[in-house]
DRENSERO-983748 format. One record per residue (C-alpha): residue in one letter; z, x, y. Coordinates in steps of 0.5 Angstrom, whole numbers, plus 2048, in hexadecimal, padded with zeros to 3 digits. Layout:
N
   aa    pz    px    py
    A     Z     X     Y
...
% end
This chain:
307
   aa    pz    px    py
    M   7E2   810   821
    R   7E6   80E   827
    L   7EC   811   82A
    F   7F1   80C   82D
    H   7F8   80F   830
    T   7FC   808   830
    L   7FC   802   82C
    Q   7FB   7FE   832
    D   7F4   801   833
    L   7F3   801   82C
    A   7F3   7F9   82C
    A   7EF   7F9   832
    A   7EA   7FC   82E
    L   7EA   7F7   829
    P   7E3   7F4   82A
    E   7E0   7FA   82A
    M   7E3   7FD   823
    P   7DF   7FC   81C
    R   7E1   7F6   818
    D   7E2   7FB   813
    G   7E6   800   817
    L   7EC   804   815
    I   7F1   806   81A
    L   7F4   80D   819
    I   7FA   810   81C
    P   7FD   818   81C
    K   801   81A   815
    T   807   81C   819
    I   807   815   81C
    A   805   811   816
    V   80B   815   812
    L   810   811   816
    I   80D   80A   814
    H   80A   80B   80D
    P   809   809   808
    V   80B   802   80B
    P   809   802   813
    H   810   7FF   815
    G   814   805   816
    A   815   809   81D
    F   810   805   821
    S   812   808   827
    A   80E   80E   824
    L   808   80A   826
    F   80A   80B   82D
    S   80B   812   82E
    P   806   817   832
    Q   804   81A   82B
    A   801   813   828
    R   7FA   812   827
    F   7F5   80D   824
    I   7EF   80F   821
    V   7EA   809   81F
    Q   7E5   80B   81A
    A   7E1   807   815
    A   7E4   806   80E
    G   7DF   80A   80B
    E   7E0   811   80F
    R   7E5   816   80D
    A   7EB   817   811
    R   7EC   81B   816
    F   7F1   822   814
    A   7F8   820   816
    Y   7F7   819   816
    R   7F8   813   811
    A   7F6   80C   811
    W   7FB   807   814
    L   7F8   800   815
    S   7F1   7FD   813
    V   7EE   7FA   81A
    P   7EF   7F3   818
    V   7F6   7F4   816
    F   7F7   7F7   81D
    A   7F3   7F1   820
    R   7F8   7EC   81D
    I   7FE   7F0   820
    A   7FA   7F0   827
    Q   7F8   7E9   827
    S   7FF   7E7   827
    L   800   7EA   82D
    P   7FE   7E9   835
    A   7F9   7EE   838
    A   7FE   7F2   83C
    V   804   7F4   838
    G   809   7F9   838
    D   80C   7FE   833
    G   812   7F9   831
    Q   80D   7F4   830
    W   809   7F7   82B
    Q   80F   7FA   827
    A   811   7F3   827
    A   80A   7F1   824
    L   80A   7F6   81F
    S   811   7F5   81C
    A   80F   7ED   81C
    Y   809   7EF   818
    F   80B   7F4   813
    V   811   7F3   80E
    P   817   7F6   810
    P   81A   7FC   80B
    P   81F   7FB   806
    E   824   7FF   80A
    M   823   7FA   810
    P   824   7F3   80D
    T   827   7ED   811
    A   82C   7E8   810
    Q   828   7E2   80F
    T   828   7DC   80A
    R   823   7DD   804
    H   81F   7D6   805
    H   81A   7D8   7FF
    P   81E   7DA   7F9
    A   81A   7DD   7F3
    P   81E   7DD   7ED
    L   81E   7E4   7E9
    T   81A   7E1   7E3
    L   813   7E2   7E1
    P   810   7DB   7E0
    P   80B   7D8   7DB
    L   804   7DA   7DF
    P   7FF   7D5   7DC
    D   7FA   7D6   7E1
    E   7F8   7D8   7E8
    A   7FB   7D3   7EB
    A   802   7D4   7E8
    R   801   7DC   7E9
    L   800   7DB   7F0
    A   806   7D6   7F2
    W   80A   7DB   7EE
    W   808   7E1   7F3
    A   809   7DD   7F9
    Q   810   7DB   7F7
    C   811   7E2   7F6
    V   80E   7E4   7FC
    R   812   7DF   800
    A   818   7E1   7FD
    Y   817   7E9   800
    L   815   7E7   807
    D   81B   7E2   808
    L   81F   7E8   806
    W   81D   7EC   80C
    G   81E   7E5   810
    G   81A   7E2   815
    D   814   7DD   814
    R   80F   7E2   811
    S   808   7DF   80F
    F   803   7E0   80A
    F   7FC   7E4   80B
    P   7F7   7E0   807
    I   7F0   7E4   808
    S   7EA   7E0   809
    R   7E5   7E0   804
    A   7E0   7E3   808
    D   7E4   7E9   809
    L   7E5   7EA   801
    A   7DE   7E9   801
    D   7DD   7EF   806
    C   7E2   7F3   802
    E   7DE   7F3   7FB
    R   7D8   7F4   7FF
    R   7DB   7FB   802
    I   7DE   7FD   7FB
    G   7D8   7FA   7F8
    C   7DB   7F7   7F2
    P   7E0   7F0   7F1
    L   7E7   7F1   7F3
    P   7EB   7EF   7EC
    P   7EB   7E7   7ED
    V   7F3   7E7   7ED
    L   7F3   7EC   7F3
    R   7EE   7E8   7F6
    A   7F2   7E1   7F5
    Y   7F8   7E5   7F8
    H   7F5   7E7   7FF
    E   7F1   7E0   7FF
    H   7F8   7DC   7FE
    I   7FD   7E1   800
    G   7FC   7E7   803
    V   802   7EA   805
    Q   801   7F2   805
    Y   808   7F5   805
    L   80C   7F3   7FF
    A   810   7F7   7FA
    W   80A   7FB   7FA
    T   804   7FB   7FF
    I   7FE   7F6   7FD
    Y   7F9   7F9   801
    T   7F5   7F4   806
    P   7ED   7F4   803
    E   7EB   7F8   809
    L   7EF   7FE   806
    I   7ED   7FD   7FF
    G   7E9   803   7FE
    P   7E7   809   7FA
    L   7ED   80D   7F8
    A   7EA   814   7FB
    D   7E9   810   801
    A   7F0   80E   801
    C   7F3   814   800
    F   7EE   81A   802
    W   7F3   81F   801
    L   7F2   81E   7F9
    D   7EC   822   7F9
    G   7F0   829   7FB
    I   7F5   827   7F6
    W   7EF   826   7F1
    A   7EC   82C   7F3
    E   7F2   831   7F1
    L   7F2   82E   7EA
    P   7EF   832   7E4
    A   7E8   830   7E4
    A   7E9   82C   7DD
    E   7EE   828   7E0
    A   7EB   826   7E7
    D   7E5   824   7E3
    A   7E9   81F   7DF
    I   7ED   81D   7E5
    L   7E7   81C   7E9
    A   7E3   818   7E3
    Q   7EA   813   7E3
    A   7EA   812   7EB
    D   7E2   810   7EB
    G   7E2   809   7EB
    L   7E9   808   7ED
    L   7EB   803   7F4
    V   7F1   804   7F8
    F   7F5   7FD   7F9
    G   7FC   7FE   7F9
    E   802   803   7FA
    S   809   805   7F8
    P   80D   806   7FF
    D   812   809   7FB
    D   80E   810   7F9
    G   807   80E   7FC
    S   803   80D   7F5
    L   7FD   80A   7F6
    W   7FA   804   7F2
    C   7F4   803   7F0
    F   7EF   7FF   7EB
    H   7E9   802   7E8
    R   7E3   7FE   7EB
    N   7E0   7FD   7E4
    T   7E6   7FC   7DF
    G   7EB   7F9   7E4
    R   7F0   7FD   7E0
    I   7F6   800   7E5
    W   7F7   807   7E6
    R   7FC   80A   7EA
    C   7FB   810   7EF
    G   801   815   7F1
    C   7FE   817   7F8
    G   803   81D   7F7
    D   800   820   7F1
    G   7FA   81D   7F0
    Y   7FB   81B   7E9
    L   7F8   814   7E7
    T   7FC   80F   7E2
    Q   7F8   809   7DE
    V   7FD   803   7DE
    S   7FC   7FE   7D8
    A   7FC   7F8   7DD
    D   7F6   7F5   7E1
    A   7F7   7F3   7E8
    G   7FA   7ED   7E7
    G   800   7F0   7E3
    W   801   7F5   7E9
    L   801   7EF   7ED
    D   806   7EC   7E9
    A   80A   7F2   7E9
    V   80A   7F2   7F0
    M   80D   7EC   7F1
    I   813   7ED   7EC
    L   815   7F3   7F0
    S   814   7EF   7F6
    A   818   7EA   7F3
    A   81D   7EF   7F0
    R   81E   7F2   7F7
    A   81F   7EB   7FA
    H   825   7EA   7F5
    G   828   7F1   7F6
    Q   826   7F2   7EF
    E   821   7F8   7EE
    G   824   7FC   7E8
    G   824   7F9   7E1
    A   822   7F2   7E3
    A   81C   7F4   7E6
    A   81A   7F9   7E0
    A   81C   7F4   7DB
    L   817   7EE   7DE
    L   812   7F4   7DF
    R   812   7F6   7D8
    Q   812   7EE   7D6
    R   80B   7EE   7DA
    L   808   7F4   7D9
    G   80B   7F7   7D3
    G   80F   7FD   7D2
    A   809   802   7D3
    A   806   800   7D9
    A   80D   7FD   7DC
    D   810   805   7DB
    K   80A   808   7DF
    L   80C   803   7E5
    V   814   803   7E4
    G   815   80A   7E5
    K   811   809   7EC
    A   814   802   7ED
    V   81B   801   7EB
% end
């Protein structure tokens, strides 16, 4: 574990950092830029800012929380010259992360996505629809934002680290598109990992529950791997390493809810929500499409948190 006081020092030490490392920041700083790290970037340059680098499997230090993986930070740093000031860092962070819904820019949308659910006869058709929805969402915020496909080597590293294959559709998304911040957050492979590691305070929440209830939740949590997050409430989305089924974890209360959908259905839901946001129709139209795609029961578990 290493401690840095500035982003510049952190970037200079990149060659010495573990490939699967995570960068942690104080919770007092994280609340200003979480759940999507786009907000008050100036907080990262305050005297209170600290950056801890640790291996992905280590428990987070008290009063700190994960911010970025080392590979993601490296992507941002690579776009900058060796010696830059705070203003250039803030510009680079803003260019990488999608701005929040409260700060849209008045740019022409170049890739409109119909707010419909097209036929999806095969993976190629689904990927084409996903790409259309992602581009429409990125265009909403202006600028020429790129996809960030993940290499097969990095995906294989992820699978070795978590000890199981990624759901094929999730793997395909990362291999062809890889954009992390949409209506919901899709974790990059470096961030995918066991639920207990992603939300380390859950152990304390579960310990306060009646023993039988805690045992039942622990049994459910065993095998869950976090791969996404709902920015509105911080809920974590997991797939089970054996069944591939999708679970929601409320980080505030620690309760787990199984959704009768697989990773493909979850990603379809993210695309529907992203297209709906691009159209400014996040209410009934999105809810209807979610129910059409997932069925009423599964959609209702998502809709209450999404639209």
